[in-house]
MARFIKOL-397000 format. One record per residue (C-alpha): residue number from 1; residue in one letter; x, y, z. Coordinates in pm, whole numbers, plus 50000, padded with zeros to 5 digits. Last residue first. Layout:
k,r,xx,yy,zz
NUM,A,X,Y,Z
...
This chain:
k,r,xx,yy,zz
693,R,83923,28221,38116
692,A,84015,27861,38142
691,S,83978,27560,37914
690,M,83978,27201,38026
689,S,84140,26867,37963
688,T,84013,26563,38152
687,S,83786,26461,37867
686,S,84082,26443,37635
685,A,84221,26722,37414
684,F,84568,26720,37567
683,Q,84583,26343,37552
682,A,84959,26283,37590
681,W,84941,26271,37972
680,P,84706,25972,37952
679,H,84938,25751,37748
678,D,84842,25723,37383
677,G,85193,25706,37239
676,V,85461,25898,37432
675,R,85765,25785,37235
674,E,85600,25781,36891
673,A,85446,26122,36957
672,V,85790,26254,37055
671,T,85908,26188,36703
670,A,86197,26006,36535
669,I,86242,26076,36163
668,T,86461,25881,35924
667,P,86630,25975,35596
666,T,86737,25698,35355
665,E,87020,25841,35142
664,G,87105,26075,35423
663,L,86937,26288,35684
662,T,86864,26196,36042
661,I,86577,26397,36189
660,A,86502,26424,36563
659,L,86153,26560,36614
658,G,85946,26736,36881
657,G,85571,26682,36886
656,T,85426,26480,36600
655,A,85060,26580,36571
654,A,85088,26940,36693
653,L,85411,26961,36493
652,A,85221,26916,36166
651,T,84967,27188,36238
650,R,85220,27433,36381
649,D,85450,27399,36081
648,L,85688,27121,35978
647,K,85673,27059,35603
646,L,85891,26773,35479
645,W,86008,26651,35138
644,R,86004,26888,34837
643,P,85854,27181,35021
642,K,85495,27290,34954
641,C,85395,27632,35086
640,A,85073,27686,34887
639,R,84876,27546,35178
638,P,84975,27845,35388
637,L,85198,27795,35694
636,R,85065,27765,36050
635,R,85307,27903,36303
634,D,85632,27789,36467
633,A,85794,27729,36129
632,I,86011,27466,35962
631,V,86048,27394,35589
630,I,86243,27093,35464
629,D,86349,27012,35106
628,S,86352,27375,34996
627,A,86300,27534,34653
626,A,85921,27504,34674
625,C,85923,27669,35014
624,A,86135,27957,34886
623,A,85890,28011,34598
622,V,85599,28013,34841
621,S,85784,28263,35056
620,D,85864,28494,34765
619,K,85499,28494,34652
618,W,85367,28556,35001
617,D,85610,28837,35090
616,P,85753,28764,35431
615,F,85554,28617,35723
614,Y,85621,28809,36045
613,S,85604,28597,36360
612,S,85979,28547,36350
611,R,86217,28255,36316
610,F,86128,28078,35992
609,A,86344,27780,35895
608,L,86424,27685,35535
607,I,86636,27376,35472
606,R,86810,27260,35153
605,W,86942,26904,35165
604,T,87248,26810,34962
603,R,87288,26444,34876
602,G,87610,26244,34845
601,E,87581,26073,35180
600,R,87487,26390,35373
599,A,87529,26756,35273
598,V,87322,27001,35477
597,T,87213,27338,35335
596,F,87100,27666,35486
595,Q,86814,27915,35468
594,C,86731,28121,35775
593,S,86420,28326,35843
592,D,86264,28649,35971
591,A,86550,28865,36098
590,S,86756,28751,35802
589,C,86973,28449,35743
588,A,87146,28305,35439
587,A,87362,28020,35572
586,D,87644,27882,35354
585,P,87925,28036,35558
584,R,87778,27910,35885
583,D,87755,28179,36153
582,E,87378,28207,36091
581,I,87331,27859,36231
580,W,87456,27956,36576
579,G,87677,27768,36822
578,A,87605,27542,37117
577,D,87852,27506,37403
576,G,88035,27188,37489
575,D,88000,26818,37555
574,F,87796,26705,37256
573,G,87564,26402,37260
572,A,87325,26574,37017
571,S,87032,26534,37256
570,E,87249,26668,37538
569,T,87366,26969,37336
568,M,87010,27049,37228
567,L,86859,27031,37576
566,S,87143,27239,37721
565,R,87078,27509,37461
564,T,86707,27500,37540
563,F,86764,27520,37916
562,D,87012,27805,37884
561,G,86768,28014,37683
560,S,86755,28063,37308
559,R,86809,28429,37222
558,E,87042,28353,36932
557,R,86767,28168,36750
556,L,86839,27893,36495
555,M,87089,27706,36710
554,L,87395,27517,36587
553,P,87449,27188,36769
552,A,87814,27078,36792
551,G,87891,26730,36658
550,D,88204,26835,36467
549,N,88020,26802,36134
548,G,87747,27032,36263
547,I,87418,26930,36419
546,L,87152,27177,36309
545,A,86934,27292,36597
544,V,86582,27430,36571
543,H,86382,27604,36840
542,R,86051,27774,36778
541,G,85870,27481,36619
540,D,85653,27426,36926
539,G,85744,27057,36946
538,T,86118,27120,36937
537,V,86315,27052,36619
536,L,86650,26872,36608
535,L,86835,26820,36278
534,D,87127,26598,36184
533,P,87058,26322,36434
532,T,87362,26137,36575
531,P,87370,25785,36440
530,V,87284,25482,36657
529,L,87588,25255,36636
528,M,87698,25314,36997
527,A,87358,25219,37139
526,W,87345,24898,36936
525,V,87698,24804,37038
524,V,87611,24855,37406
523,G,87283,24664,37378
522,V,87447,24369,37201
521,A,87725,24355,37460
520,I,87478,24367,37749
519,P,87262,24104,37580
518,M,87568,23873,37569
517,M,87711,23960,37911
516,G,87421,23786,38083
515,F,87558,23455,37956
514,P,87835,23497,38215
513,R,87591,23383,38490
512,G,87527,23039,38343
511,R,87802,22872,38547
510,G,87625,22911,38878
509,R,87367,23146,39020
508,W,87163,23393,38820
507,L,87049,23711,38992
506,C,87319,23972,38936
505,C,87444,23864,38592
504,W,87086,23807,38473
503,L,86979,24149,38599
502,G,87270,24310,38417
501,G,87178,24133,38094
500,A,86819,24253,38123
499,V,86936,24609,38193
498,I,87162,24609,37887
497,M,86885,24464,37671
496,T,86639,24725,37798
495,F,86880,25006,37712
494,A,86908,24875,37356
493,A,86527,24854,37330
492,T,86488,25206,37467
491,P,86715,25339,37193
490,M,86985,25570,37337
489,T,86944,25938,37252
488,P,87279,26095,37175
487,L,87579,25987,37383
486,M,87831,26188,37583
485,A,88124,26060,37792
484,V,88245,26309,38052
483,A,88594,26347,38194
482,G,88740,26363,37844
481,P,88981,26640,37940
480,I,89008,26662,38321
479,A,88818,26969,38445
478,A,88543,26768,38616
477,V,88806,26581,38820
476,R,88958,26905,38945
475,H,88623,27069,39017
474,A,88491,26772,39213
473,A,88816,26727,39409
472,W,88816,27093,39511
471,L,88449,27070,39606
470,L,88521,26776,39837
469,A,88828,26944,39984
468,D,88622,27256,40054
467,L,88368,27029,40221
466,S,88634,26880,40448
465,W,88771,27226,40536
464,G,88420,27353,40610
463,T,88360,27063,40846
462,V,88686,27151,41023
461,V,88565,27508,41075
460,W,88219,27391,41180
459,L,88382,27166,41440
458,P,88569,27459,41589
457,H,88244,27664,41603
456,G,88025,27403,41776
455,L,88094,27481,42141
454,G,87825,27740,42214
453,L,87626,27493,42422
452,P,87332,27501,42178
451,D,87590,27460,41897
450,L,87724,27131,42035
449,A,87469,26901,41869
448,L,87487,27091,41538
447,A,87866,27067,41542
446,A,87852,26695,41623
445,A,87619,26630,41330
444,E,87844,26831,41099
443,L,88154,26647,41214
442,P,87985,26309,41172
441,M,87865,26409,40820
440,T,88199,26547,40702
439,V,88444,26287,40830
438,F,88337,25923,40804
437,T,88063,25932,40542
436,T,88161,26239,40340
435,L,88536,26172,40332
434,P,88482,25798,40277
433,I,88247,25875,39983
432,A,88452,26161,39834
431,V,88795,26001,39799
430,L,88707,25676,39624
429,N,88414,25865,39471
428,A,88642,26095,39272
427,L,88851,25811,39135
426,V,88545,25605,39045
425,G,88375,25906,38885
424,Y,88656,25937,38633
423,F,88463,25848,38320
422,G,88154,26050,38407
421,A,87836,25969,38215
420,R,87626,26174,37973
419,H,87304,26149,37774
418,F,87106,26224,38094
417,H,86851,25941,38105
416,Y,87004,25677,37878
415,L,87369,25773,37935
414,A,87329,25788,38312
413,F,87145,25454,38320
412,P,87407,25289,38096
411,M,87689,25421,38323
410,L,87537,25297,38649
409,A,87670,24942,38631
408,F,88014,25056,38513
407,E,88036,25301,38804
406,V,87910,25041,39053
405,A,88162,24780,38943
404,L,88449,25029,38944
403,G,88360,25149,39292
402,T,88335,24794,39424
401,L,88673,24707,39274
400,I,88837,25020,39412
399,L,88687,24983,39759
398,S,88773,24614,39781
397,A,89128,24682,39660
396,L,89165,24940,39935
395,H,89038,24692,40193
394,R,89287,24430,40067
393,A,89572,24682,40076
392,L,89479,24776,40431
391,R,89480,24411,40537
390,F,89811,24349,40361
389,H,89971,24645,40539
388,L,89831,24545,40877
387,G,89970,24192,40862
386,E,89762,23885,40798
385,E,89524,23648,40973
384,R,89218,23633,40756
383,R,88901,23821,40675
382,A,88737,23734,40343
381,F,88794,23981,40057
380,F,88955,23734,39818
379,A,88718,23451,39907
378,R,88408,23667,39860
377,I,88541,23789,39525
376,P,88613,23434,39406
375,G,88270,23307,39519
374,A,88048,23591,39396
373,E,87834,23724,39681
372,H,88047,24040,39703
371,L,87975,24134,39343
370,A,87606,24046,39364
369,I,87564,24263,39675
368,I,87746,24563,39528
367,T,87564,24535,39195
366,A,87224,24506,39363
365,V,87293,24820,39566
364,S,87404,25018,39259
363,A,87115,24899,39043
362,F,86863,24978,39317
361,S,86984,25336,39347
360,M,87027,25388,38974
359,Q,86686,25260,38868
358,F,86484,25432,39137
357,S,86655,25770,39087
356,P,86658,25746,38706
355,G,86278,25733,38686
354,V,86099,25459,38493
353,L,86027,25250,38803
352,S,85901,25554,38998
351,E,85569,25521,38814
350,P,85478,25228,39038
349,S,85453,25455,39345
348,I,85319,25278,39654
347,L,85329,24921,39522
346,L,85653,25003,39340
345,V,85825,25121,39660
344,V,85723,24814,39861
343,V,85821,24581,39577
342,A,86163,24743,39542
341,G,86229,24704,39914
340,A,86143,24336,39897
339,A,86375,24292,39599
338,V,86661,24457,39789
337,L,86599,24223,40082
336,R,86597,23924,39852
335,L,86923,24049,39702
334,S,87081,24034,40045
333,L,87185,24266,40325
332,A,87171,24200,40700
331,E,87158,23822,40686
330,R,86903,23714,40946
329,G,86920,23739,41325
328,L,86568,23874,41359
327,A,86690,24216,41474
326,L,86945,24223,41193
325,G,86681,24142,40934
324,A,86449,24409,41071
323,L,86736,24657,41057
322,V,86798,24571,40693
321,L,86426,24609,40616
320,L,86425,24948,40789
319,A,86726,25055,40582
318,A,86551,24954,40258
317,I,86241,25150,40357
316,C,86458,25451,40444
315,S,86631,25432,40107
314,R,86296,25435,39927
313,V,86171,25722,40141
312,T,86487,25917,40063
311,P,86462,25853,39689
310,V,86090,25956,39693
309,Q,86138,26277,39890
308,A,86041,26267,40257
307,G,86115,26637,40310
306,T,86465,26611,40455
305,L,86336,26619,40812
304,L,86089,26336,40744
303,T,86365,26107,40618
302,Y,86593,26205,40907
301,G,86318,26118,41155
300,I,86253,25783,40987
299,G,86623,25695,40992
298,A,86666,25805,41353
297,A,86363,25601,41463
296,A,86497,25296,41278
295,A,86837,25342,41439
294,C,86679,25355,41786
293,G,86476,25041,41710
292,A,86788,24863,41580
291,S,86964,24964,41901
290,V,86686,24804,42107
289,L,86697,24484,41901
288,V,87075,24463,41922
287,L,87052,24538,42296
286,N,86840,24230,42364
285,F,86751,24319,42720
284,R,86815,24190,43070
283,L,87187,24122,43078
282,A,87310,24421,42875
281,L,87063,24653,43043
280,T,87185,24558,43388
279,E,87552,24569,43289
278,S,87512,24926,43166
277,L,87795,25025,42933
276,A,87629,24813,42666
275,L,87364,25081,42625
274,L,87627,25332,42515
273,R,87792,25099,42266
272,L,87463,24984,42115
271,S,87330,25339,42094
270,L,87648,25463,41926
269,F,87665,25184,41668
268,M,87292,25192,41591
267,T,87287,25568,41552
266,A,87599,25572,41334
265,A,87464,25293,41110
264,V,87125,25461,41068
263,V,87267,25805,40995
262,A,87534,25675,40755
261,A,87290,25442,40579
260,I,87037,25723,40535
259,H,87307,25946,40388
258,L,87446,25685,40149
257,G,87105,25559,40039
256,S,86935,25887,39962
255,V,86970,26256,40042
254,S,87065,26403,39706
253,L,87388,26602,39716
252,L,87613,26296,39735
251,H,87459,26160,39414
250,A,87611,26456,39229
249,L,87959,26312,39277
248,G,88020,26172,38928
247,S,88283,26433,38841
246,R,88068,26595,38571
245,R,87767,26615,38802
244,M,87957,26762,39098
243,A,88127,27015,38871
242,V,87792,27116,38720
241,A,87642,27167,39068
240,D,87943,27373,39177
239,E,87914,27608,38880
238,E,87534,27627,38908
237,S,87564,27745,39265
236,I,87416,27537,39545
235,A,87140,27728,39726
234,N,86858,27512,39591
233,Q,87009,27183,39706
232,N,86788,27144,40015
231,G,86821,26785,40139
230,S,86795,26898,40500
229,V,87126,26785,40650
228,F,87351,26693,40357
227,A,87208,26965,40130
226,T,87277,27228,40395
225,A,87640,27118,40419
224,I,87673,27160,40041
223,T,87537,27516,40063
222,G,87768,27590,40356
221,S,88074,27476,40160
220,P,87991,27725,39885
219,G,88008,28026,40116
218,P,87907,28075,40477
217,L,87940,27798,40737
216,S,87773,27896,41062
215,A,87526,28128,40890
214,Q,87466,27872,40617
213,I,87405,27604,40879
212,H,87170,27821,41087
211,H,86968,27935,40786
210,D,86918,27579,40665
209,L,86839,27452,41016
208,R,86576,27721,41064
207,D,86416,27636,40730
206,R,86407,27264,40814
205,L,86258,27330,41156
204,G,85988,27546,40999
203,D,85910,27282,40740
202,L,85906,27016,41012
201,G,85640,27198,41207
200,S,85575,27559,41116
199,P,85700,27825,40878
198,P,85486,28137,40921
197,A,85165,28153,40719
196,A,85048,28491,40597
195,Q,84688,28553,40494
194,T,84619,28788,40205
193,V,84972,28758,40063
192,V,84970,28963,39744
191,V,85189,28845,39455
190,P,85343,29116,39241
189,G,85332,29134,38862
188,L,85302,28843,38626
187,M,85395,28510,38787
186,K,85509,28230,38563
185,G,85334,27911,38468
184,V,85254,27547,38516
183,A,84920,27374,38478
182,G,84723,27066,38583
181,L,84968,26920,38833
180,Q,84840,26583,38954
179,R,85187,26465,39062
178,F,85143,26161,38836
177,W,85043,26381,38545
176,A,85310,26644,38615
175,D,85586,26383,38596
174,R,85449,26252,38267
173,A,85424,26606,38127
172,F,85786,26668,38223
171,D,85906,26386,37996
170,H,86284,26411,37998
169,S,86452,26393,37658
168,G,86454,26079,37443
167,P,86263,26227,37151
166,L,86265,26605,37192
165,A,86063,26847,37406
164,M,85872,26592,37612
163,P,85551,26775,37691
162,P,85525,27100,37889
161,P,85253,27102,38157
160,P,84962,27303,38012
159,A,85007,27679,38031
158,L,84953,27954,38288
157,R,85047,28320,38270
156,A,85004,28457,38616
155,R,84820,28713,38825
154,L,84825,28677,39201
153,R,84625,28659,39521
152,V,84762,28461,39811
151,R,84664,28255,40117
150,A,84955,28097,40305
149,G,84957,27726,40394
148,D,85319,27663,40302
147,N,85510,27988,40313
146,L,85482,28336,40164
145,G,85481,28517,40499
144,P,85711,28795,40383
143,P,85676,28905,40019
142,A,85855,28723,39732
141,K,86009,28973,39488
140,D,86370,28875,39566
139,L,86287,28512,39487
138,D,86168,28593,39137
137,L,85847,28408,39060
136,T,85747,28057,38966
135,V,85407,27891,38926
134,R,85273,27541,38988
133,L,84920,27406,38959
132,M,84665,27206,39155
131,P,84284,27197,39130
130,P,84300,27291,38760
129,L,84141,27630,38685
128,A,83774,27696,38607
127,P,83692,27611,38969
126,D,83872,27931,39080
125,D,83995,27884,39437
124,P,84345,27786,39325
123,A,84549,27512,39503
122,L,84908,27624,39454
121,T,85256,27475,39422
120,L,85495,27769,39441
119,R,85849,27782,39303
118,L,86067,28069,39419
117,K,86349,28173,39188
116,G,86696,28326,39228
115,D,86880,28065,39019
114,A,87094,27928,39303
113,V,86843,28024,39572
112,R,86568,27796,39453
111,P,86302,27855,39716
110,E,86030,27586,39730
109,A,85690,27692,39861
108,K,85436,27412,39891
107,L,85059,27399,39915
106,V,85007,27774,39888
105,T,84635,27847,39889
104,A,84493,28034,39593
103,A,84328,28350,39464
102,F,84312,28420,39093
101,A,84421,28648,38811
100,T,84445,28504,38460
99,V,84663,28476,38152
98,V,84592,28158,37957
97,P,84786,27899,37763
96,R,84586,27610,37614
95,D,84451,27270,37719
94,L,84464,27332,38090
93,R,84449,27042,38328
92,P,84189,26835,38507
91,S,84320,26542,38717
90,A,84386,26178,38644
89,V,84569,26024,38942
88,W,84347,25713,38945
87,E,84378,25648,38572
86,G,84757,25624,38577
85,R,84745,25426,38901
84,A,84504,25175,38748
83,W,84739,25126,38454
82,V,85034,25108,38694
81,L,84869,24831,38896
80,A,84731,24637,38598
79,L,85073,24626,38430
78,G,85249,24508,38745
77,A,84984,24246,38823
76,A,84985,24114,38466
75,V,85363,24076,38471
74,T,85348,23911,38814
73,I,85077,23663,38714
72,G,85239,23564,38384
71,L,85577,23512,38550
70,W,85411,23314,38829
69,G,85268,23070,38580
68,L,85584,23044,38372
67,M,85797,22971,38679
66,Q,85544,22719,38813
65,G,85542,22540,38479
64,A,85921,22532,38467
63,R,85939,22394,38822
62,G,85735,22091,38736
61,R,85457,22043,38486
60,V,85348,22254,38194
59,L,84984,22251,38089
58,G,84775,22396,38371
57,F,85000,22615,38586
56,G,85222,22739,38306
55,A,84953,22749,38042
54,L,84718,22945,38268
53,A,84992,23194,38361
52,I,85104,23232,37999
51,S,84744,23293,37893
50,A,84699,23555,38165
49,A,85016,23730,38050
48,L,84895,23726,37688
47,C,84555,23864,37785
46,L,84715,24140,37992
45,L,84953,24214,37704
44,A,84663,24248,37462
43,G,84488,24488,37698
42,W,84800,24702,37725
41,Q,84846,24699,37347
40,T,84491,24822,37287
39,P,84514,25068,37577
38,G,84816,25256,37441
37,A,85166,25273,37293
36,L,85369,25011,37479
35,W,85678,25134,37664
34,F,85515,25281,37975
33,W,85290,24980,38027
32,L,85585,24752,37943
31,G,85781,24898,38235
30,I,85507,24820,38485
29,G,85474,24462,38364
28,L,85852,24420,38369
27,G,85863,24548,38727
26,F,85631,24268,38837
25,G,85833,24018,38632
24,V,86152,24136,38805
23,V,85978,24089,39140
22,G,85897,23732,39037
21,W,86263,23690,38941
20,I,86340,23770,39304
19,P,86104,23491,39415
18,L,86294,23253,39181
17,Q,86636,23320,39333
16,E,86627,23053,39604
15,R,86496,22802,39350
14,Q,86792,22853,39114
13,D,86920,22492,39131
12,D,86559,22382,39083
11,L,86548,22596,38769
10,M,86838,22395,38621
9,A,86682,22064,38720
8,D,86349,22165,38570
7,I,86521,22273,38249
6,R,86708,21942,38234
5,A,86385,21750,38287
4,W,86212,21956,38021
3,A,86491,21865,37776
2,A,86465,21496,37869
1,M,86095,21505,37801
């Protein structure tokens, strides 16, 4: 009884935080749906959560019982919501590649200037095809009038949405499932526009703004300026995009919290100052409320202008909640407010929880708030009577400390989702964020406002200088040796422990907060001790990478595309270019196959990988299989092909998907099938799959 009394007393001290922990439970239910394998486990978790809720409310008294009860309810609610969402968005999709001609309506046309492609989301007329699909074509071959709402006829090679290529890589099939895309493909031949559709409404305004900005500010700086205004990153060159990623500045290109906050804050400040000039308005109206309304309208308008992408909508919701708090005289920014914003987003789109955008944006905001709510930090940064130099030094220290905290908080998310994190992002952001917020964006807004009067040119020149400085900083930081930390696939359990520890550090009040560092430390050590795989095989069997002793992936096929090479280097945790297996001294390669060896922990593994559709002499091939430990092929191999340990042909890979193999005394295999489980997008032969002519 004394123990329960102490627990009740401890939870009573945390009573203001308990509603936020309820939101954590809601997110936990959603996350467990993605982590657990299938309906049997989901049903068992629902029963367990219901049992915990009943036990908490019925058997355990006091604050502990209430906490257990609400934990069970929120976990069950989160799991039930995302489960229902996963079934609700189910849409027919192809189960095999097909080449077909069809007529369709363009739902969305997305030009990708940097790589010279145009991506079309289509609603085909043919009922034998999925109701929504996506195709790409060369941008220079797109006819006039190919805009949203246009009617087209085309011929394309369509295929099911690609699955996760390797364990731990991005799951495109999951994205396609929730977007209700039933097929993806590439255009074959010209596309015929049977009914043109000129840009109209917000899309037309967005296109006109993009062209106007790039005409006013040609070159790389104009592409960055376009991203700030309309959210269109397609014109940014690959070189600049890589530099922004490596320097930790890529978040500036995506219209989200920083941009929404700048627009909302600037609108509220200007409207409040201008309205206060009128004595009548100042005496008769609550100008804070009026200015909050103006800022809310500006935030919503900016969100719609930039295409209302999920990160922007999420940031807009958070900004509206902040404005509502200000209008009601409440604290402008708190963890409760962040939790409320997370609930709104998850109720609308629960699948966003597992995306890096949701995780990183909420993690950064929560880190900033928790840091500045801490007693010693709050006392150090509190305003006081002091000289200008000390005040500036205190503000600079605040920026540096906040930047460091955010960078360390976001590093696990970057390593888990992208296998890389920037070490010097704090330094770059210390310059880039103030430059973007207080110089570039105000100048660009003023230039756009003055352009109708013909007075915007000088401001465009200065805007270009600021953006050139931003790109210069990005390239310099990205070029520093060791600027990027790489990590092979991080175990989901290790990542979960780090996140759980971070949540504890942010949400717990009092002396128990440092205990959150324990799961963080365990998760970090666990992630660092995971060995780099020795062999990577994609689910189609076409692409194989051997990880060399220096960590560099060596590719089987020299004609592997940029995406495949990038996929292999990221999964290997290697910051550099991939090499080729046939360049190894011990490799015996021909146009049809490669044979090579791998020595690990006192054992030598012999590997045979086929790389052409031609099967060599049957007797020689069977003998080669028997002499090999692992055989890999992108086609079905004969039964007589029996390697000593592992046979990976089309039949085997259809059941496992991509693999990451670690060789040694006790070899291990990680598969995509284990990661995806029985989630709806993994059921290519389910009742929602379909064939097409």
